[in-house]
N, C-alpha and C positions, 0 to 999 in steps of 0.2 A: 593771380596771386599765388605765391609759393606757400603751400601749406605744410611744408617740411621744416618751417621755422616760426618761432614766436618771440617777438620783441617785448621784453619786460621793462616798461617805463615806470617812473615813480613821480610823484607830486613834488618831491624835493629830494635833497640829500638825506639819508637815513630814514627814508619812507619804508624800507623793508625789502627792497629789490633783490638783495643778496639772500636773505633768509628765505624769501619765497622761492627763489631759483634752486636752493638746496632742497627743499622739500619737493618741488616739481620734477627735478631731475631724478631724485631717488625714486619717485613714483613712476617715471618713465622708463627707468632702467628695469623696473619690476614688471611692467605691463607692456612694453613695447619689444618686440623680438629684436629689432635692431637697436635698441637702447637709444641714449641721448648723448648729446655733447653740448658743450657751454663755451661761449666766447663773450668777451667785453671789448667792443671795437675800440672804445676810448677809455683807457684806464686813468682815472684821475689821481688816485692815491697809490703811490709806488712803494715797493720794497726792493732792497738789493738782492739778487739771486746770482751768485757767481759773478758779481760786479756789475751786472746789467739790471737796469730798472724793470721791475715786473709790477703790473697791477695787483694791489693787494687782494682784492676780491676775487680775481681770476685764480691766483694762488691758492687762496682758501678753498674754492669749490673744487678745482681741479684735484688738489690734494686730499681734501676731506672725503670725496666720494670716490676716489681711486680711479678717475677717468684716464689717466696716463696719456694725455694729449700734449703734443709739443707746445710750448708756450708762444711760439711764433704763430700759432693759429688761434690759441684762445685769447692771446693779448697782442694784436697786430700793432697796436699804436699806444704808447704810454705818454700821457700829458705831464711831463716832469716840469720841475720849477724852471720858470724863465722861458718856456717854449712859446707862450702866447707873444711875448715881446718879440721873440725872434721871427715868429711867423709875420706879425705885422710889419717888421722891418725888411724881411727878405722875401716875403711872399709865400704862396702856398706850396707846401711840399708835392710834388707831382705824382708821387707813387702812393699817397694816402689811401685814396679809393681803391686803388689796385691791390694793396696789401689786404685791405678789409674784406674785398670780394674774393680774393684769393683763399682767405682763411675760411670764409663762410662756405665756399664751394667744396673745400676739402672736408670740412666738418660734415657737410650735408651728404657727401659720398661715403662716410664711414658710420652714420647713424641715422634712425629713422626721423628724429626730431633735433633741431638745433635750437637751444635756449640762448636768446642773445639779450644780455643785460645792458640796458642804457646807464648814462652817467648823470647823476645828479637830477635836477628837474629837466623837462624836455627841452629847454633852450640851451642847455650846456653843450658847448662844442661849436657854438655859432661863430666864435672868433676864427675858427678853421674852415667856416662854411660847411660844417658836418655837425649840426644839432641833432638830437636824437631822432626827430622826424625825418631829417634828410638821410640819415643812416637806414632807418627803416625802409624809406622809399627806394633807397639804393639796392636794398635786399629784396624789396617786394614782398614783405611779410607783414601779418597783421600784428596789432598791438594790444597787450594787456596792460592797463593801468593799475598800479598799487598806490592806494591813497590812504593817508592818516585818517584815523577815524574822528568822526565829529558829526554834525548835521549841517549847518550853514557853511562852515569852513570846508567840509568835504565836497559840497556841491560847488562852492565857488572854485575850489582848486581844480575840480574835475573840468569845469567849463573853460577855465584859462588853459590847462594843460592839454585838453583834447583838441583845442582850436589849432595848434601847430600841426597835428596830425591830420585834421580836417582839411587844412589848406593844402596838403599835398596828396590828398585822396587816399590816405592810408586807413584800411578797415580797422575799426575797433572791435577787438574780439570781446571785451567785457572789462570789468573791474573787479578788484579785490579790496576789501576794506580791511586794514591793519591796525594793530595796536588798540583794540576796543576794550576799553575797562569793562570787566565782566558785570559789574553792577548796572552798567548803562547799555548793556547788548540788546535788550528787548525794545528800549526806547529808540536806540539808533536804527534798528532794523524796521521799527514801525514807521520811521519817516523816510528812510532811504530806499527801502524795497519799492514802494509806490512811485517815488520820484523817478528812480532809474527805469522801472517798468513802462512808465508812460512814454519814456523816450527810446524804448527798445534796446536798452543797454542790459545786458545780463550781469548780475552780482553773483560771481561764483563762490563767494565765501566771506565770512567775517572772521578774522583771526584775533583771538584775545590777546590782550597785553599781558605778557609774562615779565615780571620784574627782573628775574635773574638773566634774562637774555641781554640786557642792557648793562649788566654788572660785570666788573672785571673778575678773571679767575685770580687765584693766588699767585700763580706764576706771573701773570700780566701786571699785577699790583706791584710785586717785587721790581719788575723791570722799570715801571713807571717811576718808582721812587729811588732808582739808582742804588739798589741794594748792593752793598759791596761785601758784607760778611752775612752769610745766611747761618743762623744759629741753630735753628731747627726748621726741617722741611717736611711737610705732610707728604706721605707717599703718593697720594692721589692729587696732585697739585693743580688739576684743571677743574676742581670743584669751585663754582662760582661763590663769591662772597657777595652779600647783599649791602653794597654801600660800605660806609665807614662811619666811625664815630670819631670825632675830634676829642681827645682826652685833655680838655682845658678845665673841667669842673672838678668838684670834690669827688672822694672816694664813692660816697653814697649816690651822687648824681650819675657818675659814670656806670656804676654797677646797675642802676636803675635803666640807663639807656641799653646796656647789654642785655638786660632782662627782656626789654621791649623789642630788641632787634639782635637776637643771639648770632645770626649768620654775618653780622657786619664785622669788618676789621676795625681794630682799635689803634689809632694813631697816638702814641703816648711818648712824651719826653723821657729819655733814658735817665734822667734824674729823679724820676717819679716812681720810686721803687715801692713806696706805699701803696699806690694804686695796683701794681702787680701783685704784692703781698695780699691785699684785700681780695682780689679776684681768685687767687690760688687758694686762699683759706675758704672762701664761699664755695668753690667747686669742690674741694675736698670734703667739705661739711654737707654737700648736697643741697645747700640753700640756693645755689644758682646751679639750676640743672644743667645747662650748657652754654657755650659762648665764652669769649667772642670768637667769630669765625677765624681770626688771626690777630696777633699782636705784632705792631711794628715800632720797635723802639728807635725813636729819632734823635739824632745827635751823637756826639762821641759817646763811647762806651765808658761805663764806670767800672770800678773795682767790685769784686764779689758778685758777679752776675752769673756764674756758673750755675747756682742753684735755680735760677730762673729757667735756663734752658733744660735742666734735668726735669723740673716740674712740669713745664709745658710739654715736653715730650711724653711724659707719662699720662697727662690729660689729653693728648692728641690736639693740642692747640699750636697751629703754625706760628713760628717765631722768627721775624725778621730784623735786620738791622739796616737803617738807612741813616747816611751821614748828614741828610737835610735836617733842618729843625722841623718841629711838629707844625708850625705855621707855614713853612715853605711846602711842606708835604701836602698839607690840605689844600693849598692854592693849586699845586700841580694836579690834583685829582678833580678839584672842582672845575678846571679848564678843559679836562679831557672828555672826549666822547668815546666810550669804549665799545669796540666792534669785535665780532668774533675772531678768532685765530685758529689756524689749522689743527693745533694740538688740543683743542678744548673738546675732547670726543663726547663727554657727558651732555654738554650744552648743545652740540650739534646734533646728537641723537634726539634730544628733547625738541629742537627745532623742528626737525624732519617730521617727527610724530605729530607735532601741533599743526603743521601745515596740512599733513594728510587727513588729519581728523576734522579739520574745519574749512577746508576747500574741496569743492566738487570738482576734482580734477578731471575725472571721467566725463562729466558733462561738458567741461571746457574743451576737452579734446574732440568731443562729438561736434561742437560748433566749429572748431577749427577745420575738421574734415568735411563739413557740410557746406557747399557753395551757396545755397539758398539762405542759409542762417548767416553766412559770412558777409555782411554787408556793411557799408560805410555807417557805423554808429558813433556819431559825435554830437555834442550839444550844438544847437543852431547857433551860427555866429551872429553877434549883435549887428554887423553891418548888413546882413542878410535880412534880419528883421526890420532894420531901419528903412531899407530899400522897399520892403514889402508895404510898410506903414506909408511911406511918401506916395508909393503908387496908388494905394487906396484913395488918398486925399486928392491927388491931382488928376487922376484918370478915372474917377468915379463917374458913371453915366447917371 
């Protein structure tokens, strides 16, 4: 088993693999003389860089942590749209495994530890005969599972996800429980700690749910809504906004919502100047201490709006223009799952800090480097239990 690599698998999409990788690599860069490197063998979500598709998560980690690794090694294979159909029609690209292993060997040669991030849930990539377990087996490295917090749900997902690695004899390093609601932290630990302990599975940490990590930055919100005219721009545009308020109610109702959630962005029809006037008056009179986190005027501009831009600038309220209607803007944001972007330095710093404070990475690395600890730790397969049960019935003396 190659102890110079760790495969980060997750119970599903958006389980927290990339955020965990950010914190882990940052810690390794500080504590390992040879530092760490990162790769995502199968990039599912891509962005264009110099005209070429590049995995979004790979680009984020590589850029945010200043790893300066050529993308051909951090993202050897990008699963762009239509590639599954092409594979099923034309067959397996003969160089996929070779590209992945070439990249892994290169990264292993330039760093002490290679952090390899899986894609989606462990079964993703099966269409290419390269599910997460197959890739980990190819590299011969142990797996760490990032699981969404819960009790029954977490145990069920662990049993399902770990079985793929068990079938290929891939050692399970341990698990990390992510997105734990702080008020439920003790309860979840009370039940999960003994359950995993009985099965010899180390739990290296419980990461609390932080609402702002899943919320869009001001810059991201502007891009999502197709902002064409930016009336006013807050200097630090990567500050996260805490969701949004749909400005469909009366002045008093909307101001009440802003008071309850002052970091939220307000989506408001450009025809509703009376709402803007009420907000500005409340802010100037100090009866509304702060908020909203931003104002997005939706629809075509009206006359005599210059005073709004001037007032928002003085009150430090970011002000956007979107040509979409308020209803369309709300629909766009409701459908979108927001992930971290490279430019969100404040959010990335908070993520790294949260991971380091809540995950015992030093203990995790001790397990990785200790052959007697690094055993095949997976949940017992149902078929194995069934065979044992049948054996006891028919072969009992």
